[in-house]
KEKE-3310 file (N, C-alpha, C; in steps of 0.2 Angstrom, whole numbers, plus 5000, padded with zeros to 4 digits):
npx = (5004:5010:5018:5010:5003:5012:5020:5009:5005:5016:5016:5003:5000:4999:5011:5018:5014:5006:5009:5021:5030:5042:5040:5039:5035:5024:5016:5014:5008:4995:4988:4986:4974:4974:4977:4966:4958:4963:4962:4948:4945:4950:4942:4930:4934:4936:4925:4907:4897:4891:4903:4908:4921:4923:4913:4919:4931:4926:4920:4930:4938:4928:4926:4939:4940:4929:4934:4946:4940:4932:4943:4949:4939:4938:4949:4949:4948:4937:4927:4919:4908)
npy = (4994:5007:5009:5012:5023:5033:5038:5045:5054:5062:5067:5073:5087:5093:5097:5104:5115:5107:5111:5117:5107:5095:5091:5077:5072:5079:5074:5061:5063:5067:5056:5050:5045:5052:5065:5070:5070:5080:5091:5091:5095:5107:5114:5114:5122:5135:5138:5141:5135:5120:5114:5109:5104:5099:5089:5081:5077:5071:5060:5053:5049:5041:5032:5026:5020:5011:5003:4998:4991:4981:4974:4969:4961:4952:4945:4937:4922:4909:4900:4885:4876)
npz = (5000:5004:4993:4983:4987:4992:4980:4974:4983:4983:4970:4968:4970:4982:4989:4980:4966:4952:4939:4940:4940:4933:4916:4913:4926:4928:4918:4923:4935:4930:4927:4939:4952:4964:4961:4954:4965:4973:4965:4964:4977:4978:4969:4976:4986:4980:4972:4975:4969:4959:4948:4932:4931:4944:4944:4934:4941:4952:4946:4940:4952:4958:4948:4948:4961:4960:4950:4957:4968:4960:4954:4965:4971:4960:4962:4973:4981:4979:4990:4992:5002)
capx = (5000:5014:5021:5005:5000:5017:5021:5003:5005:5021:5014:4996:5000:4999:5017:5021:5009:5008:5011:5028:5034:5045:5035:5038:5032:5017:5012:5013:5003:4989:4984:4985:4968:4974:4978:4959:4954:4965:4959:4941:4944:4952:4936:4926:4937:4936:4918:4902:4892:4894:4906:4910:4928:4922:4910:4924:4936:4923:4918:4937:4940:4923:4928:4945:4938:4925:4939:4950:4935:4931:4949:4950:4934:4939:4955:4947:4947:4930:4927:4912:4908)
capy = (5000:5013:5009:5015:5029:5038:5042:5049:5059:5067:5070:5075:5094:5095:5100:5109:5115:5102:5115:5119:5101:5093:5089:5070:5071:5082:5069:5055:5065:5068:5050:5047:5047:5057:5072:5072:5071:5086:5096:5092:5098:5114:5117:5115:5128:5141:5139:5139:5131:5114:5115:5103:5102:5095:5083:5076:5075:5066:5054:5050:5046:5036:5026:5022:5016:5005:4998:4994:4986:4976:4970:4966:4956:4947:4941:4934:4915:4907:4894:4882:4871)
capz = (5000:5004:4987:4979:4990:4993:4974:4972:4988:4981:4964:4967:4970:4989:4991:4975:4961:4947:4933:4940:4940:4927:4912:4914:4932:4927:4914:4927:4939:4926:4927:4946:4954:4970:4958:4953:4971:4976:4960:4966:4983:4976:4966:4981:4990:4976:4969:4979:4965:4956:4942:4927:4933:4950:4942:4931:4946:4956:4942:4939:4958:4959:4944:4950:4967:4958:4947:4962:4971:4956:4953:4972:4971:4955:4963:4979:4980:4980:4994:4993:5007)
cpx = (5004:5017:5017:5003:5006:5019:5015:5003:5010:5019:5007:4995:4999:5005:5019:5015:5011:5011:5018:5033:5037:5040:5033:5034:5025:5013:5010:5007:4996:4985:4983:4978:4968:4975:4971:4956:4957:4962:4952:4940:4946:4946:4931:4928:4936:4929:4912:4897:4895:4897:4907:4916:4927:4918:4915:4928:4932:4921:4925:4938:4935:4925:4934:4944:4934:4930:4943:4946:4934:4937:4950:4945:4935:4945:4954:4946:4940:4930:4919:4913:4902)
cpy = (5006:5014:5012:5022:5035:5042:5047:5055:5065:5071:5073:5083:5097:5099:5106:5109:5110:5105:5117:5113:5100:5090:5081:5068:5074:5077:5063:5057:5066:5062:5047:5050:5052:5064:5074:5074:5078:5092:5097:5096:5106:5118:5118:5122:5135:5143:5137:5134:5125:5116:5109:5100:5097:5089:5078:5073:5070:5060:5050:5046:5040:5030:5022:5018:5010:5000:4994:4989:4980:4971:4966:4960:4950:4942:4937:4926:4913:4900:4891:4877:4867)
cpz = (5000:4997:4982:4981:4990:4986:4973:4977:4986:4975:4963:4968:4977:4991:4986:4969:4955:4941:4934:4940:4933:4922:4912:4920:4932:4923:4918:4932:4936:4926:4934:4949:4960:4967:4957:4960:4974:4971:4962:4972:4982:4973:4971:4985:4986:4973:4974:4975:4962:4949:4938:4929:4939:4949:4939:4936:4950:4953:4941:4946:4959:4955:4946:4956:4965:4954:4952:4966:4967:4955:4960:4973:4966:4957:4970:4977:4983:4984:4994:4998:5007)
residu = (MET:PRO:ALA:VAL:ILE:PHE:PRO:GLN:LEU:LEU:LEU:CYS:GLY:LEU:PHE:THR:PRO:ARG:ASP:THR:MET:HIS:PRO:VAL:LEU:GLU:ALA:ILE:SER:ASP:VAL:LEU:PRO:MET:SER:TYR:ALA:VAL:ASP:GLY:MET:ASN:GLU:VAL:LEU:HIS:HIS:THR:ASP:LEU:THR:THR:ASP:PHE:VAL:ARG:ASP:ALA:LEU:VAL:VAL:ALA:GLY:CYS:ALA:LEU:LEU:VAL:LEU:THR:LEU:GLY:ALA:ALA:THR:LEU:ARG:ARG:ARG:THR:THR)
# end
């Protein structure tokens, strides 16, 4: 778990703005779900109404969570008694 979370924590934009990162790191951060979560929270902080950027970010995070849960359920062993 730390091997998955730690790189996302460093690249999601919490410590340094993503647009000031090296282009390779910025491209990697564009596909990480935690980046979308941080962007969504920034949308909530700056806008009082529902924006399309927030909806997009929330859908990406929810889709990643659903994908991880589905993959986890598919890899469970089935026991029949």
